[in-house]
N, C-alpha and C positions, 0 to 999 in steps of 0.2 A: 413677743406674742406666743402664748402656749398653744400646742396642738393637741386635739383630742382624738382618740382612736377607740375602735371596738375590736376586741380580740375574741375569736371563737375557737373552740378546740374539742376534740373527741379522741378517745383512746381506750384501751383496756384499763379497767379500774384497778388501782393499786394505791397503797399508802404513799403519801408524799407529793401527790400531784399539785394540790392547792398550795402547799408550802413552797414547792419549787417555783411555781408560777408567780405567786405574789412576791416571793423572795427575789426573783429575777427583776421584776419591775421596781421593787424597792431599791435595789442596788443601783438602778439607773435614775433614781430620784423621780420616778413616776408616781403620780398620785391616783390611786384607784377610786373612782367615783361610784361605780356600781359593780356588783359581782353576783353571779348566779351560777350554781352548779347542781348537777343531778347525777346520781349513781343508779343505774338500772340493774337491779338485782337479778332480773331474768336473763339479760344478755351479758352481764358482767362488764358493761361499758360505762365510761365516765364522759359527761358532757359539761362544758363550761362556757361562760361568756363574761367578759369584763369590759367595762368602759373606763378608760384612764386618760390622764393628760400627762404630757411631757413638760416638766418644769425646768430641766437642766438646759441652760443656754448652750447652743451648739450641737445638741444631741439630735441627730437626724432620724427620720423614719427607718432608713436603712440600718442605722446603728441598733435601733430597738429590735428590728427583725433579726438581725444577725445574732444578737445576744439571746433572743428567745428561741431561735432555731436550735440552740444547744439543748435547751430544756425539752423542746419538742422531739428531738432525736433520742434523748434519753428515755422518753415514755412512748416512743413510736406514735406520735400524735398526727392526726389530720387537723390542720389549723389554718387560719387566715387572719390577717390584721388589716384594717381599713381605716383611713383617715375619715372622720365624720363629715368633713367638708366635701368629700368625693361622693356625690350622689349617684345612685345606680341609674343606669340608662334603660328605659322601658319602652317596649312597643305595646300599644293597646289594640286588641282585636275585637271586633264587634260585628254583628249582623244587622238586624233592624231594631231590636229593642235597645233603647238608649238610657234606661234608668241607671244601670250600673256605671256606664260611661260618664253620664252627667255627674254622678256623685263623686267619682274619682277626679274628674276635671275641676269640679268646684273646690275640692280639697287641695288639688294641685295649685290652683290659682291663688288660694288663700294661704299657701305656704305650710299647710298641715300634712302634706304628703311628700316626704323627702325624696324626690326623684327628678330625673330629667326625662321628659317624654320625647322619644326620637321619631315616633310616627304613630298614626292611627291607620290600621289596616282593616278593610272590610270586603266582604263578598257582595255588598250592595253599595249603591251611591247615595242613599237617602241621608246619611249622616255627614256627608262632606261639608255642608254649610256649618255644622257644629264645629268641625275641625278648623274650618276657615276662620270662624269667629274667635277661636282660641289661638289662631295663628300657628297651627301645627300641621306638619306635612300629612297628607292623606293619600293612601294608595288603595285603588280599587282593584281587587284581584278576584274576579268572578270565578266561582268553582263549579265545575261539572265533572262527570266521570272521565271525560276526554281530556280536560285541562288540569286535573288535580296535580299531577306530577310537575307540569310546567309552572303552575302558580306557586306551589310549595318551594320550588327552586328559586323563584323570584323572591319569596318571603325570606328564605335563608340568605339570599344575597343582600336584601335590605338589612337583615339582622347583623350581618358581618360588616357591611360597609358603614353602618351607623354606630358600630361598636356597642351594640345593645347587649345588655346582660340578662334581661328578663322579659318574657312575653306574658301578658295577662289576657286571658280569654274572658272578656267582659260581656258575656252572653253572645259568644261567637258560636253559631249553630252549625258548625261543620266538624267532622271528626278528622283529626290530623292523622296522617299515615304513620305506620310503625317506623318507617325509615326516618321521617322527620323527628318523631318523638325521641328515638334513640340518639339522634345527633344533638338534641337540645336538653334532654333530661339532666338535672332537675331544674331547668330554667324556664319552664312553662307552668303557670298556675291557672286554674279554671274555677268558675263558680257553677256548681250544679244546684238546680232548684228543687232539692229534696234533702232531707236529713239522712245522708248516707250512713249505713249501707242499704237503707230502704229506698225503693222506687228509683232504680237506676234507669238510664236510657231516656227515651223520648216521652213527652207528656207526663211527667211525674205528678203534676197536680190532678190530672184526670185519673191516674192510677190511685192516688190518695183518696179522691172522692169516691171512687168505686169501692174502696175498702172501708169507707166511713171513718177515717182517722179523726182524732180530736186535736192533733197538732200537725202543723206542716213546718218545714224548715228549709235551710239552705246550707251548703257545704263548700268551703274553699279548699282545694286540694291540688297537689302536684299532679301533672298529667303523665300517665304511663300508657303502655300499649293496651292494657286492659281497661275498657271503658268504665269511667267513674269508680275506679278501684285504687287510685293513687293515694299516697300518704296524705292524711287529713291535716289541714292547717288550722281551720276555724269552723265553727258551726253555731247556729242559733235556731230557735223555734218560735212559733207563734200559735196560740190556741185558736181553734176553729170549731164550728159546730155543724149539726146536721142540716141546718137551714141554708147553708151556703152552697152555691153552685160551683162547678169547676172554674168558671170565669171569675167568680168572686175570690176563690182561693188564689188564682193567678194574681189578682190585684193586691191581696194581702201579702203574697209572697215577694212582690217586687221590693218592698221596703226591707224585708229580711235579707234578700239577696244582696242589695246594695250595702247594707250594714256589714254583712259577713265578708264580702269580697274586700271592702275597704279595710276592715280590721285585719284580715289575713294578709293583704298586700303590705300594709304598714309593718306588720311583724317581719315579713321577709325583707323589706327594705332596710329595716333596722337591725338585721342579722340576729334576730331573736329566734329563728327557726333552724333547728338542726335535724337532719335525717337520722332515723334509728330503725333501719330495715324498712318495713312498709308502714312505719309510724313516724311521728315527729315529736321532738322535744320543742316546746314553745315557751320561752322564758318571758316573764312579765316585763 
């Protein structure tokens, strides 16, 4: 049985990177199924992603990593290689709004979202029946000014004990502390209900209505200390008009939010997202 892997890499751009990478895999009788690369002329950095299979009998994952590590050392690469059968382990965090969570859970149950859900965490209890229906662990961590440090410590313990690799804020309406963010970056992604960098913070649909905008949107991004400023993963917009109330904008926005978060999450799960400073490279 052949094994399939995804390989991602970044380094200072120079001649020979693609040749050395593909040459290394060819020497191991690996078959490259997909390849993408990008050279950023502004930063002088190279980014690459390859999906390949190992056809040589007896060649282990460790053998491939050992061989490629010599290429990586030559070009001073940041790189990782993952077996496609090893699905990333994810915590979903939510408050009361269930539209993004429902969309992700549906895709998870139908097999179109390649991940293992280790827990659903909420600061409210109203979505516990949904977690129970999907037979997923549910943790109620109510947040207040007095309990914030304690509950974030509990969250970090859950993250570590379940060997979770990624946290998804699926309309979790609490701001994580700088201490927690610094420990987890870049392993937390958020959906913000506006087309960033416009309308950051609370009630963006009401802000949009006050400005009379003609489009509203949503943004999936990595979470950083600066609120709604993290590297953007995915975005989309929907046209609106002057007749619509803030509440109607909220209703329209729910569909956009669900679409953008699911699309951004899938890109991260498939190792198609690489950080480039405060921006991202997102391969197709």
